[in-house]
C-alpha positions in Angstrom: -32.8 127.4 -86.6 -32.7 126.2 -83.0 -31.8 122.5 -82.7 -33.6 120.8 -79.8 -33.1 117.3 -78.3 -36.1 116.0 -76.2 -35.2 113.9 -73.2 -38.0 112.1 -71.3 -38.7 108.5 -70.4 -42.4 108.9 -71.3 -43.3 108.2 -74.9 -46.4 110.3 -74.4 -44.4 113.3 -73.1 -41.8 113.0 -75.9 -44.7 113.0 -78.5 -46.5 115.9 -76.9 -43.4 118.1 -76.6 -42.4 117.3 -80.2 -45.9 118.3 -81.4 -45.8 121.5 -79.5 -42.3 122.5 -80.8 -42.8 121.4 -84.4 -45.4 124.2 -84.8 -42.6 126.7 -84.7 -40.7 126.7 -88.0 -37.6 128.1 -86.4 -37.2 125.0 -84.1 -35.8 121.7 -85.4 -36.3 118.6 -83.3 -32.9 116.8 -84.0 -33.8 113.8 -81.8 -35.3 112.3 -78.7 -33.9 110.2 -75.8 -35.6 108.0 -73.2 -33.0 108.1 -70.6 -29.8 110.0 -69.5 -27.3 107.6 -71.1 -29.0 107.8 -74.5 -29.2 111.6 -74.0 -25.5 112.0 -73.5 -24.7 109.9 -76.6 -27.1 112.0 -78.7 -25.8 115.3 -77.3 -22.3 114.2 -78.4 -23.4 113.2 -81.9 -26.2 115.7 -82.7 -24.8 118.8 -80.9 -28.2 120.4 -80.1 -28.5 124.0 -79.0 -30.9 123.0 -76.2 -32.2 120.0 -74.5 -35.5 119.6 -72.7 -34.7 117.4 -69.7 -36.9 115.3 -67.6 -35.6 114.6 -64.0 -36.8 111.2 -63.1 -35.7 108.6 -65.7 -34.4 105.0 -65.6 -30.7 104.1 -66.0 -29.5 107.8 -65.6 -31.7 110.6 -64.3 -31.7 114.2 -65.2 -29.5 115.3 -62.3 -26.8 112.8 -63.3 -27.0 114.1 -66.9 -26.2 117.6 -65.6 -23.2 116.3 -63.6 -21.9 114.5 -66.7 -22.4 117.6 -68.9 -20.0 119.5 -66.8 -17.3 117.2 -68.2 -18.6 117.1 -71.8 -17.1 118.9 -74.8 -20.5 120.2 -76.0 -22.7 122.2 -73.6 -26.3 122.7 -74.8 -28.6 125.0 -72.9 -30.7 122.9 -70.5 -34.4 123.4 -69.8 -35.7 121.1 -67.0 -39.3 120.0 -67.2 -40.3 119.4 -63.5 -43.2 117.6 -61.9 -45.5 119.6 -59.6 -44.6 117.8 -56.4 -42.6 118.6 -53.3 -40.0 116.1 -54.5 -40.0 117.7 -57.9 -39.3 121.1 -56.3 -36.3 119.7 -54.4 -34.9 118.1 -57.5 -35.5 121.2 -59.5 -33.5 123.2 -56.9 -30.7 120.7 -57.2 -30.8 120.9 -61.0 -30.4 124.7 -60.8 -27.4 124.2 -58.5 -25.9 121.8 -61.0 -26.1 124.3 -63.8 -29.5 123.9 -65.5 -30.4 127.1 -67.3 -34.1 127.1 -66.5 -37.1 125.0 -65.6 -40.7 124.7 -66.5 -43.5 122.9 -64.7 -45.4 120.0 -66.2 -49.1 120.3 -65.5 -50.6 117.4 -63.7 -53.6 117.2 -66.0 -53.0 115.8 -69.5 -55.4 118.3 -71.2 -53.4 121.2 -69.7 -50.1 120.0 -71.1 -50.7 121.6 -74.5 -51.7 124.9 -72.8 -48.0 125.5 -72.0 -47.0 125.3 -75.7 -46.5 129.0 -76.2 -44.6 129.4 -73.0 -42.4 126.5 -73.8 -41.5 127.9 -77.3 -40.9 131.4 -75.8 -38.6 130.0 -73.1 -36.6 128.0 -75.7 -36.1 131.1 -77.8 -35.2 133.2 -74.8 -32.6 130.7 -73.6 -31.0 130.2 -76.9 -30.8 133.9 -77.7 -29.4 135.0 -74.3 -25.8 134.7 -73.3 -25.2 132.0 -70.6 -25.3 133.3 -67.0 -21.9 134.3 -65.8 -20.2 132.2 -63.2 -19.9 135.2 -60.9 -19.5 134.8 -57.2 -23.0 134.7 -55.7 -23.7 137.7 -53.4 -26.2 137.5 -50.6 -28.6 140.1 -49.4 -26.8 140.3 -46.1 -23.9 141.9 -47.9 -26.1 145.0 -48.5 -26.1 147.5 -45.7 -28.3 150.4 -46.8 -32.0 150.2 -45.8 -34.3 150.8 -48.7 -36.1 154.2 -48.9 -37.4 153.3 -52.4 -38.9 150.1 -53.8 -39.6 148.6 -57.2 -42.4 146.1 -57.2 -42.7 143.7 -60.2 -45.7 141.4 -60.7 -45.9 138.6 -63.2 -47.4 135.2 -63.9 -47.4 133.0 -67.1 -44.6 134.2 -69.3 -43.0 136.2 -66.6 -39.6 134.5 -65.8 -37.9 135.3 -69.1 -39.1 138.9 -68.8 -37.7 139.1 -65.3 -34.4 137.8 -66.7 -34.3 140.7 -69.1 -34.9 143.3 -66.4 -32.7 141.9 -63.7 -29.8 141.5 -66.1 -29.8 145.2 -66.8 -30.3 146.7 -63.4 -27.0 147.7 -61.8 -25.4 146.4 -58.7 -25.6 149.8 -57.0 -29.3 150.2 -57.7 -30.6 152.7 -55.1 -33.8 150.8 -54.3 -35.0 147.4 -53.3 -36.7 145.2 -55.9 -39.5 142.9 -54.8 -40.7 140.3 -57.4 -44.0 138.5 -57.1 -44.3 135.7 -59.7 -47.1 133.2 -59.4 -45.5 129.8 -58.7 -46.5 126.6 -57.0 -45.1 125.9 -53.5 -41.5 124.9 -53.4 -40.5 126.4 -56.8 -39.7 130.0 -55.9 -36.4 129.0 -54.1 -34.9 127.5 -57.3 -36.2 130.4 -59.4 -34.5 132.9 -57.0 -31.3 130.8 -57.3 -31.5 131.0 -61.1 -32.1 134.8 -61.0 -29.1 135.1 -58.7 -26.8 133.8 -61.4 -27.7 136.5 -63.9 -28.6 139.5 -61.8 -26.0 142.1 -60.8 -27.8 142.4 -57.4 -28.2 139.5 -55.0 -31.5 137.7 -55.2 -33.2 135.6 -52.5 -36.6 134.1 -51.7 -38.4 136.1 -49.1 -38.3 135.1 -45.4 -40.6 136.5 -42.8 -39.0 139.6 -41.2 -36.5 140.3 -44.1 -35.5 144.0 -44.1 -35.7 145.6 -47.5 -32.2 146.8 -48.5 -30.9 148.9 -51.4 -29.3 147.0 -54.2 -31.1 143.8 -53.3 -33.9 141.6 -54.9 -36.5 139.6 -53.1 -38.7 137.0 -54.8 -42.0 136.4 -53.0 -42.2 132.9 -51.5 -44.8 130.7 -53.0 -47.6 129.5 -50.6 -47.8 132.7 -48.6 -48.6 136.4 -49.4 -45.6 138.7 -49.2 -46.7 141.9 -47.6 -44.5 144.9 -46.9 -44.8 146.4 -43.4 -43.2 149.6 -42.0 -40.0 149.3 -40.0 -37.4 151.5 -38.4 -33.6 151.0 -38.8 -31.2 151.4 -35.9 -30.6 155.0 -36.8 -34.3 155.8 -36.9 -34.9 155.7 -40.7 -38.2 154.4 -41.9 -38.0 151.5 -44.4 -39.9 148.3 -45.1 -39.8 144.6 -44.0 -41.3 141.4 -45.3 -44.4 140.0 -43.5 -45.6 136.6 -44.7 -49.3 136.1 -44.5 -51.3 132.9 -44.6 -54.5 134.7 -45.6 -56.6 132.9 -48.2 -55.5 133.1 -51.8 -56.6 136.2 -53.8 -57.7 135.6 -57.4 -56.9 132.0 -56.7 -53.2 132.6 -56.1 -50.8 133.0 -53.2 -48.6 135.0 -53.3 -50.9 137.6 -54.9 -49.4 140.7 -56.5 -52.3 142.8 -55.2 -51.3 142.0 -51.6 -47.7 143.0 -52.1 -48.5 146.2 -54.1 -51.2 147.3 -51.6 -49.1 146.9 -48.5 -46.1 148.5 -50.1 -48.1 151.5 -51.1 -48.9 152.2 -47.5 -45.2 152.1 -46.5 -43.4 153.7 -49.5 -46.1 155.9 -51.1 -44.6 158.1 -53.9 -41.3 156.2 -53.5 -42.8 153.0 -55.0 -42.6 152.0 -58.7 -44.8 149.1 -59.8 -44.2 147.1 -63.0 -46.7 144.6 -64.4 -45.5 142.0 -66.9 -47.1 139.0 -68.6 -49.8 137.2 -66.6 -53.3 135.8 -66.8 -56.2 136.8 -64.5 -57.0 140.0 -62.6 -54.2 140.0 -60.1 -52.3 143.4 -59.9 -55.1 145.8 -60.9 -56.2 146.7 -57.4 -52.6 146.8 -56.2 -51.6 149.1 -59.0 -54.5 151.4 -58.1 -53.3 151.6 -54.5 -49.8 152.5 -55.7 -51.2 155.1 -58.0 -53.4 156.6 -55.3 -50.3 156.8 -52.9 -48.4 158.8 -55.5 -46.3 156.0 -56.9 -45.6 155.2 -60.6 -47.1 152.3 -62.6 -45.3 150.8 -65.7 -47.0 148.2 -67.9 -45.2 146.1 -70.4 -46.5 146.5 -74.0 -48.9 143.7 -75.0 -46.8 142.6 -77.9 -44.0 141.5 -75.5 -46.4 139.6 -73.2 -47.5 136.0 -73.5 -50.7 136.9 -71.6 -52.1 140.4 -71.0 -54.7 139.7 -68.2 -52.8 141.3 -65.3 -51.8 144.4 -67.2 -55.3 144.7 -68.6 -56.6 144.7 -65.0 -54.4 147.7 -64.2 -55.8 149.5 -67.3 -59.4 148.7 -66.1 -58.5 150.3 -62.8 -57.1 153.4 -64.6 -53.8 152.8 -62.9 -51.2 153.3 -65.7 -48.5 155.9 -66.1 -46.4 154.3 -68.9 -46.7 151.4 -71.3 -43.3 150.4 -72.6 -41.7 147.6 -74.6 -39.8 145.2 -72.4 -36.5 146.4 -73.7 -37.2 149.9 -72.4 -38.4 149.0 -68.9 -35.1 148.7 -67.1 -34.0 152.1 -68.4 -37.3 153.6 -67.3 -37.0 152.0 -63.8 -33.4 153.4 -63.4 -34.5 156.8 -64.6 -37.4 157.1 -62.2 -35.6 155.7 -59.2 -32.5 157.8 -59.9 -34.7 160.9 -59.9 -36.1 159.9 -56.5 -32.7 159.4 -55.1 -31.4 162.7 -56.5 -34.3 164.5 -54.9 -33.6 162.9 -51.6 -37.1 161.4 -51.3 -37.6 159.7 -47.9 -40.2 157.2 -46.9 
């Protein structure tokens, strides 16, 4: 049984969150709190496994709660519920820096609130069943010297972040390829997501910047609000590799960044040295991109439907006949390592 404390200054939000979580018999709502001071008292007395934490509250806000929890005897996992605003994005980034375990976005429209119920429950189970991220020294991509001759591209949307956690936590620090993640997110929220991934991954993780050179043993998260495209580049010693090109072209499938844009452009640069992985996500994004990777000689891996919150993106790849393997989530990191290791052993060049 997972014990959860709900912390939000809105009676309506506390009620909605309680209703969503009570449908899962393995979750027990041990209490609610309307501000940070009340939350700290209840954390001390109720010892919840996890708290859902609003950021903007009277008397003591969510960021101040995180600062106080650093000194507390009991440390529940912390899931921030963030507003879809630029200020919300900045405060979410600060919450991650202060040690919050994860964040989810609160829809602006009341009717859509209940649509995140499954994702909220899945995230709570993921956080409470995973070990806390280690307090390792954060690496930066600039520490990596080798230009990438192989690339792993991962596309996801709703339900994707916990799956990305599972994959990144298992890929080794000396991974002989660059990893590019494209996760559908609102503007401003990919930077805190990259920071959170950087705590648990063995490789350094950063949000993409225009002109970034792809490096082995590094992870890039496509910046929200622009398409991340991969262009060809030459290193100082004449080797062909890839670099990030941000595009302000209109959204594709209603999203920007679009997985299709990243996959299609990378296929032209890396060809058979590209591995594309499609995780949970709604809509048709990723199908055309997967077809481009397949046509260029690359490899396509889909996550098994039973491990996905939504199967729209993977189904799009199936409809494009662009599938090589369908695997449970637990088997995907091993498959990626095996395929990329074989490429490296054969000395495949871009």
